[in-house]
Structure formats: structure tokens, C-alpha cells
VOBAKE-70621 format. One record per residue (C-alpha): residue number from 1; residue in three letters; x negated, y, z. Coordinates in nm, 4 decimals. Layout:
seq=NUM type=Ala u=X v=Y w=Z
...
END
This chain:
seq=1 type=Met u=-0.6115 v=-0.1466 w=-1.3982
seq=2 type=Lys u=-0.6613 v=-0.5008 w=-1.2876
seq=3 type=Leu u=-0.4694 v=-0.7635 w=-1.1014
seq=4 type=Cys u=-0.4175 v=-0.6378 w=-0.7422
seq=5 type=Leu u=-0.1333 v=-0.6113 w=-0.5162
seq=6 type=Ala u=-0.1116 v=-0.4055 w=-0.2283
seq=7 type=Ala u=0.2018 v=-0.4776 w=-0.0387
seq=8 type=Ile u=0.0871 v=-0.2433 w=0.2897
seq=9 type=Ala u=0.3348 v=-0.2371 w=0.5522
seq=10 type=Ala u=0.3397 v=-0.0382 w=0.9177
seq=11 type=Ala u=-0.0026 v=0.0062 w=1.0415
seq=12 type=Ala u=-0.1819 v=-0.2321 w=0.8185
seq=13 type=Leu u=-0.0523 v=-0.5443 w=0.6196
seq=14 type=Ala u=-0.2244 v=-0.5127 w=0.2693
seq=15 type=Val u=-0.2018 v=-0.8000 w=0.0240
seq=16 type=Phe u=-0.4310 v=-0.7867 w=-0.2948
seq=17 type=Gly u=-0.2528 v=-1.0201 w=-0.5659
seq=18 type=Ala u=-0.4842 v=-1.3606 w=-0.6148
seq=19 type=Cys u=-0.7484 v=-1.2766 w=-0.3706
seq=20 type=Ser u=-0.8420 v=-1.2390 w=-0.0029
seq=21 type=Ser u=-0.8273 v=-0.9012 w=0.1791
seq=22 type=Gln u=-0.9170 v=-0.7457 w=0.5608
seq=23 type=Thr u=-0.7020 v=-0.4530 w=0.6769
seq=24 type=Ala u=-0.7740 v=-0.2540 w=0.9860
seq=25 type=Gly u=-0.4828 v=0.0219 w=1.1126
seq=26 type=Val u=-0.3491 v=0.2377 w=1.3111
seq=27 type=Leu u=0.0181 v=0.3444 w=1.3864
seq=28 type=Arg u=0.0447 v=0.6754 w=1.5625
seq=29 type=Gln u=0.2869 v=0.7783 w=1.7682
seq=30 type=Asn u=0.4627 v=1.0223 w=1.5198
seq=31 type=Gly u=0.5023 v=0.7434 w=1.2729
seq=32 type=Ser u=0.2179 v=0.8063 w=1.0293
seq=33 type=Ala u=-0.0329 v=0.5236 w=0.9797
seq=34 type=Asp u=-0.4127 v=0.4989 w=0.8231
seq=35 type=Met u=-0.5633 v=0.2129 w=0.6975
seq=36 type=Glu u=-0.9092 v=0.0676 w=0.6110
seq=37 type=Leu u=-0.9093 v=-0.2157 w=0.3328
seq=38 type=Arg u=-1.1530 v=-0.4389 w=0.1629
seq=39 type=Ala u=-1.0632 v=-0.6881 w=-0.0772
seq=40 type=Ser u=-1.2820 v=-0.9361 w=-0.3124
seq=41 type=Leu u=-1.1684 v=-1.2012 w=-0.5820
seq=42 type=Glu u=-1.2930 v=-1.5013 w=-0.6000
seq=43 type=Pro u=-1.4951 v=-1.6418 w=-0.8660
seq=44 type=Arg u=-1.2646 v=-1.8096 w=-1.1070
seq=45 type=Met u=-0.9618 v=-1.5607 w=-1.0564
seq=46 type=Ala u=-1.2044 v=-1.2793 w=-1.1277
seq=47 type=Glu u=-1.2839 v=-1.4507 w=-1.4454
seq=48 type=Leu u=-0.9076 v=-1.4987 w=-1.5505
seq=49 type=Ile u=-0.8303 v=-1.1285 w=-1.4608
seq=50 type=Arg u=-1.1220 v=-1.0313 w=-1.7298
seq=51 type=Ser u=-0.9611 v=-1.2475 w=-1.9621
seq=52 type=Leu u=-0.6044 v=-1.0863 w=-1.8860
seq=53 type=Ser u=-0.7105 v=-0.7450 w=-1.9068
seq=54 type=Gly u=-0.7759 v=-0.7922 w=-2.2716
seq=55 type=Asn u=-0.4398 v=-0.8781 w=-2.3137
seq=56 type=Phe u=-0.3171 v=-0.5443 w=-2.1333
seq=57 type=Gly u=-0.5760 v=-0.3108 w=-2.3230
seq=58 type=Gly u=-0.8581 v=-0.3193 w=-2.0977
seq=59 type=Ser u=-1.1720 v=-0.4567 w=-2.1601
seq=60 type=Ser u=-1.3701 v=-0.7573 w=-2.0249
seq=61 type=Ala u=-1.7059 v=-0.5740 w=-1.9330
seq=62 type=Glu u=-1.4819 v=-0.3795 w=-1.6832
seq=63 type=Asn u=-1.4706 v=-0.4584 w=-1.3191
seq=64 type=Ser u=-1.2635 v=-0.7572 w=-1.2439
seq=65 type=Leu u=-1.0887 v=-0.5133 w=-0.9487
seq=66 type=Asp u=-1.1248 v=-0.1467 w=-1.0414
seq=67 type=Gly u=-1.0898 v=0.0707 w=-0.7167
seq=68 type=Pro u=-1.0280 v=0.3950 w=-0.8462
seq=69 type=Ala u=-0.7640 v=0.2677 w=-1.1000
seq=70 type=Ile u=-0.5938 v=0.0840 w=-0.8201
seq=71 type=Ala u=-0.5957 v=0.3997 w=-0.5989
seq=72 type=Glu u=-0.4514 v=0.6148 w=-0.8785
seq=73 type=Ser u=-0.1803 v=0.3597 w=-0.9506
seq=74 type=Met u=-0.0803 v=0.3954 w=-0.5940
seq=75 type=Gln u=-0.0763 v=0.7394 w=-0.5743
seq=76 type=Thr u=0.2793 v=0.7982 w=-0.6109
seq=77 type=Ala u=0.3852 v=0.5312 w=-0.4327
seq=78 type=Pro u=0.6979 v=0.6302 w=-0.1905
seq=79 type=Gly u=0.5412 v=0.7185 w=0.1574
seq=80 type=Val u=0.1831 v=0.7311 w=0.0441
seq=81 type=Ser u=0.0303 v=1.0640 w=0.1333
seq=82 type=Ala u=-0.3645 v=0.9834 w=0.0262
seq=83 type=Val u=-0.5391 v=0.6956 w=-0.1181
seq=84 type=Ser u=-0.8867 v=0.6351 w=-0.2227
seq=85 type=Phe u=-1.0719 v=0.3053 w=-0.3274
seq=86 type=His u=-1.4056 v=0.2331 w=-0.4843
seq=87 type=Asn u=-1.6283 v=-0.0914 w=-0.5915
seq=88 type=Ile u=-1.8843 v=-0.2526 w=-0.4063
seq=89 type=Asn u=-1.9467 v=-0.5115 w=-0.6704
seq=90 type=Pro u=-1.7569 v=-0.5682 w=-1.0054
seq=91 type=Thr u=-1.5186 v=-0.8052 w=-0.7757
seq=92 type=Thr u=-1.4601 v=-0.6405 w=-0.4463
seq=93 type=Ile u=-1.3149 v=-0.2604 w=-0.3577
seq=94 type=Glu u=-1.2604 v=-0.1011 w=-0.0007
seq=95 type=Gly u=-1.1111 v=0.2232 w=0.0684
seq=96 type=Ser u=-0.8473 v=0.4160 w=0.2497
seq=97 type=Leu u=-0.4726 v=0.4518 w=0.2426
seq=98 type=Ser u=-0.2622 v=0.6949 w=0.4413
seq=99 type=Ile u=0.1060 v=0.7193 w=0.5139
seq=100 type=Thr u=0.2491 v=0.9968 w=0.6513
seq=101 type=Lys u=0.6058 v=0.7818 w=0.7857
seq=102 type=Val u=0.5661 v=0.4275 w=0.7715
seq=103 type=Glu u=0.9748 v=0.3817 w=0.7447
seq=104 type=Asp u=0.9162 v=0.5891 w=0.4151
seq=105 type=Phe u=0.6685 v=0.3507 w=0.2799
seq=106 type=Leu u=0.8441 v=0.1890 w=-0.0255
seq=107 type=Arg u=1.1649 v=0.3336 w=0.0998
seq=108 type=Leu u=1.3919 v=0.2784 w=-0.2107
seq=109 type=Thr u=1.7588 v=0.4277 w=-0.2486
seq=110 type=Ser u=1.8281 v=0.1398 w=-0.4473
seq=111 type=Leu u=1.8022 v=-0.0811 w=-0.1769
seq=112 type=Pro u=2.0266 v=-0.1254 w=0.1002
seq=113 type=Glu u=1.8822 v=-0.0055 w=0.4642
seq=114 type=Ala u=1.9043 v=-0.3906 w=0.5835
seq=115 type=Ser u=1.6886 v=-0.4237 w=0.3119
seq=116 type=Arg u=1.3934 v=-0.2078 w=0.3838
seq=117 type=Leu u=1.0462 v=-0.3121 w=0.4090
seq=118 type=Ile u=0.9564 v=-0.1218 w=0.7281
seq=119 type=Arg u=1.1504 v=-0.0405 w=1.0141
seq=120 type=Val u=1.0796 v=0.1270 w=1.3304
seq=121 type=Gln u=1.3316 v=0.0981 w=1.6345
seq=122 type=Gly u=1.2032 v=0.2746 w=1.9467
seq=123 type=Arg u=0.8766 v=0.0577 w=2.0438
seq=124 type=Leu u=0.9527 v=-0.2328 w=1.8120
seq=125 type=Leu u=0.8113 v=-0.2110 w=1.4518
seq=126 type=Ser u=0.9507 v=-0.4817 w=1.1988
seq=127 type=Ile u=0.8120 v=-0.5812 w=0.8369
seq=128 type=Arg u=1.0570 v=-0.7944 w=0.6229
seq=129 type=Leu u=1.0251 v=-0.8955 w=0.2885
seq=130 type=Asp u=1.2543 v=-1.1317 w=0.0795
seq=131 type=Leu u=1.2640 v=-1.2574 w=-0.3115
seq=132 type=Asp u=1.5348 v=-1.0590 w=-0.3464
seq=133 type=Thr u=1.3781 v=-0.7048 w=-0.2783
seq=134 type=Gly u=1.0273 v=-0.7922 w=-0.3465
seq=135 type=Pro u=1.0182 v=-0.7492 w=-0.7310
seq=136 type=Glu u=1.1854 v=-0.3813 w=-0.6904
seq=137 type=Leu u=0.9274 v=-0.2888 w=-0.4380
seq=138 type=Leu u=0.6261 v=-0.4243 w=-0.5940
seq=139 type=Gly u=0.7663 v=-0.1882 w=-0.8740
seq=140 type=Ala u=0.7916 v=0.0825 w=-0.6908
seq=141 type=Leu u=0.4382 v=0.0464 w=-0.5505
seq=142 type=Ser u=0.2380 v=0.0110 w=-0.9006
seq=143 type=Pro u=0.4067 v=-0.1121 w=-1.2257
seq=144 type=Asp u=0.0759 v=-0.2440 w=-1.3274
seq=145 type=Val u=0.0466 v=-0.4483 w=-1.0412
seq=146 type=Ala u=0.3739 v=-0.5828 w=-1.1235
seq=147 type=Asp u=0.2846 v=-0.6740 w=-1.4951
seq=148 type=Tyr u=-0.0528 v=-0.8646 w=-1.3721
seq=149 type=Leu u=0.1480 v=-1.0424 w=-1.1143
seq=150 type=Ser u=0.4022 v=-1.1781 w=-1.3708
seq=151 type=Ala u=0.1172 v=-1.2937 w=-1.5709
seq=152 type=Ile u=-0.0022 v=-1.5497 w=-1.3132
seq=153 type=Met u=0.3668 v=-1.5927 w=-1.2575
seq=154 type=Ala u=0.4155 v=-1.5120 w=-0.8945
seq=155 type=Pro u=0.7595 v=-1.5335 w=-0.7742
seq=156 type=Val u=0.7169 v=-1.1885 w=-0.5473
seq=157 type=Ser u=0.7115 v=-1.0356 w=-0.9323
seq=158 type=Thr u=0.9476 v=-1.2182 w=-1.1517
seq=159 type=Gly u=1.1734 v=-1.3320 w=-0.8702
seq=160 type=Glu u=1.1972 v=-1.6752 w=-0.9696
seq=161 type=Arg u=1.2834 v=-1.8949 w=-0.6643
seq=162 type=Leu u=0.9827 v=-2.1650 w=-0.6388
seq=163 type=Gly u=0.8649 v=-2.3545 w=-0.3852
seq=164 type=Ser u=0.4721 v=-2.3484 w=-0.2970
seq=165 type=Gly u=0.4027 v=-2.6422 w=-0.4485
seq=166 type=Glu u=0.5905 v=-2.5843 w=-0.7330
seq=167 type=Tyr u=0.4249 v=-2.2823 w=-0.8096
seq=168 type=Leu u=0.0865 v=-2.4090 w=-0.7428
seq=169 type=Glu u=0.1912 v=-2.6710 w=-0.9750
seq=170 type=Leu u=0.2792 v=-2.4008 w=-1.2822
seq=171 type=Val u=-0.0373 v=-2.2152 w=-1.2029
seq=172 type=Thr u=-0.2333 v=-2.5408 w=-1.2337
seq=173 type=Ser u=-0.0343 v=-2.6267 w=-1.5835
seq=174 type=Val u=-0.1150 v=-2.2696 w=-1.7408
seq=175 type=Tyr u=-0.4825 v=-2.1978 w=-1.5770
seq=176 type=Gly u=-0.6084 v=-2.4964 w=-1.4371
seq=177 type=Thr u=-0.6925 v=-2.6501 w=-1.0662
seq=178 type=Ala u=-0.9585 v=-2.3862 w=-1.0069
seq=179 type=Ile u=-0.7172 v=-2.0741 w=-1.0110
seq=180 type=Ser u=-0.4951 v=-2.2581 w=-0.7976
seq=181 type=Arg u=-0.7088 v=-2.3728 w=-0.5431
seq=182 type=Glu u=-0.8244 v=-2.0195 w=-0.5049
seq=183 type=Ile u=-0.4735 v=-1.8995 w=-0.4532
seq=184 type=Ala u=-0.3873 v=-2.1693 w=-0.1940
seq=185 type=Ala u=-0.7150 v=-2.0650 w=-0.0015
seq=186 type=Ala u=-0.6883 v=-1.6886 w=-0.0375
seq=187 type=Arg u=-0.5904 v=-1.5109 w=0.3188
seq=188 type=Ile u=-0.4797 v=-1.1943 w=0.4432
seq=189 type=Arg u=-0.6120 v=-1.0533 w=0.7611
seq=190 type=Ala u=-0.5007 v=-0.7832 w=0.9265
seq=191 type=Val u=-0.5659 v=-0.5818 w=1.2778
seq=192 type=Ile u=-0.3046 v=-0.3310 w=1.3809
seq=193 type=Glu u=-0.3458 v=-0.0967 w=1.6445
seq=194 type=Val u=-0.0123 v=0.0335 w=1.7985
seq=195 type=Pro u=0.0540 v=0.3339 w=2.0256
seq=196 type=Gly u=0.1103 v=0.1142 w=2.3338
seq=197 type=Glu u=0.0503 v=-0.1992 w=2.5193
seq=198 type=Ile u=0.1608 v=-0.4795 w=2.2992
seq=199 type=Thr u=0.4421 v=-0.7191 w=2.4651
seq=200 type=Arg u=0.5149 v=-0.9460 w=2.1902
seq=201 type=Val u=0.4279 v=-1.0201 w=1.8203
seq=202 type=Glu u=0.6349 v=-1.2183 w=1.6221
seq=203 type=Gly u=0.3914 v=-1.4013 w=1.3229
seq=204 type=Gly u=0.0379 v=-1.3190 w=1.4916
seq=205 type=Ala u=-0.1516 v=-1.2810 w=1.7800
seq=206 type=Phe u=-0.2321 v=-0.9731 w=2.0094
seq=207 type=Ser u=-0.4521 v=-0.8287 w=2.2757
seq=208 type=Gly u=-0.3556 v=-0.4807 w=2.4332
seq=209 type=Arg u=-0.3000 v=-0.2260 w=2.1652
seq=210 type=Glu u=-0.4117 v=-0.4649 w=1.8785
seq=211 type=Ala u=-0.1848 v=-0.7132 w=1.6796
seq=212 type=Arg u=-0.3866 v=-0.9957 w=1.4545
seq=213 type=Phe u=-0.2398 v=-1.1407 w=1.1711
seq=214 type=Asp u=-0.3980 v=-1.4186 w=0.9315
seq=215 type=Ile u=-0.1231 v=-1.5148 w=0.6486
seq=216 type=Pro u=-0.1776 v=-1.6763 w=0.3634
seq=217 type=Leu u=-0.1357 v=-1.5179 w=0.0673
seq=218 type=Leu u=0.0554 v=-1.8231 w=-0.1103
seq=219 type=Glu u=0.3332 v=-1.7476 w=0.1413
seq=220 type=Leu u=0.3409 v=-1.3589 w=0.0246
seq=221 type=Leu u=0.2923 v=-1.4515 w=-0.3560
seq=222 type=Val u=0.6015 v=-1.7216 w=-0.3304
seq=223 type=Leu u=0.8622 v=-1.5865 w=-0.0706
seq=224 type=Glu u=0.9936 v=-1.9041 w=-0.0332
seq=225 type=Arg u=1.1772 v=-1.7998 w=0.2517
seq=226 type=Pro u=1.2127 v=-1.4229 w=0.4238
seq=227 type=Ile u=0.9099 v=-1.2897 w=0.5749
seq=228 type=Leu u=0.9312 v=-1.1171 w=0.8860
seq=229 type=Tyr u=0.6490 v=-0.9855 w=1.1288
seq=230 type=Glu u=0.7190 v=-0.7840 w=1.4675
seq=231 type=Ile u=0.5226 v=-0.5837 w=1.6774
seq=232 type=Glu u=0.6839 v=-0.4456 w=2.0201
seq=233 type=Trp u=0.4763 v=-0.2651 w=2.2904
seq=234 type=Arg u=0.5634 v=-0.0572 w=2.5803
END
């Protein structure tokens, strides 16, 4: 499979490594969630992924993002009940993902409860990710994803502590300025619908039952500081 990180939290936070993505999701009263996802690679990153694919046993003629392979890689991730992705073109995929209970998504017995990726307490949904737990959660999502993110030296996969500027300098030194610029510009946009009128959102904006997040990909790749997103509703 090709480079792609999907760290989906709660009703819909999706991150596809080194590309931009859009997510729309619904969190239901019973704790289940359904998401529609779309992700695209920028031109220089697409070229890099085709090149890296050969090092991992793939073919440079294949799609830079391989929708069916990504879906297959995620099928056994904790909490995932169904996943399907297809290619619109060689660098763009879209599809859907269903989670039986959001609190079970990437819930690992090896990590303490306080480090759980997703927590639901009454009508409060919390999503937390830090560098101490990121590599293990990423490995649970997909070992292939972890391998490719390690290839671009992303701290979320390697566990190395780097500032955003330091990471971009490292990427530039290995892969060039064009790649580091694409990573710096990529954003994750998500709209999450919850089962009631929203009263507060941490890290985003809201209207009615919908919370909106616009997140720089760089923050998620580096995890220079712990990331916390919350939605509270009535």
C-alpha cells in the first residue's frame, strides 16, 4: 500500500499522511460513527510516494494512493466495523469508514486509560494524541502506514521529538524544498455532527449540531505538543 495515515477520531477526524483531506462524519447516540473521507496527494509528494513504493516492493506505475489497499490495511484496526476506499485518480481516494463504538477505536490494552485516543463522558467527546502514544496507535491502525510515515521521518511514527521547523528542515535536507512546502501547506478539514446542540468546541468552530475543524497536517505529523479536540453538546 502507499503512504497514507488515517487517524480517525470520534465522529470524523481523518488524517492522510502528507496530503490534504476532507471528512464528514456523524456520531450517533449509541456511540457508533460513520464517516465519508476524501484525500489527495500534492504532485511532488505523489512522485516521492511512487519512488518509495519501489523500495517497499511496489511498482512505480501503481497509484500513489491505493484506495482498496488502504482499506484492507485498516480492516483489522481496533473498533473498525467496515471500511471501503476507491480511487478517483492515481493521487485521490474517497470512501467510507464505520466504527461500532468510537471509544473502542484504536483502544489498546497496552496503553493506560488516561492515554486513550478517544473518550466520551456523557455529552463530552474528547480526542487526545501525543508523541508518547502516537507511534503505538499508528502501528495499531496499520503497520504499512507506520513504515511509510517513518520513511518521511514523521515524529508521529518515529517517536523522535522535533519542532515543526526542525522537522521541515530535516525533510528538506533529505527530499528537497518542494516536499517540505507541500507538507507545510497540507490541511485536514473535518465536519462532525453530534447527537445534540453543541455548546462548546475546543480547537474548532461550531454551528447547531456540527463542529468544524481546520487542522494543519504538520501539527499531527510532529505532535510538538499534545493535541486535544473536544466537542460538548446538550
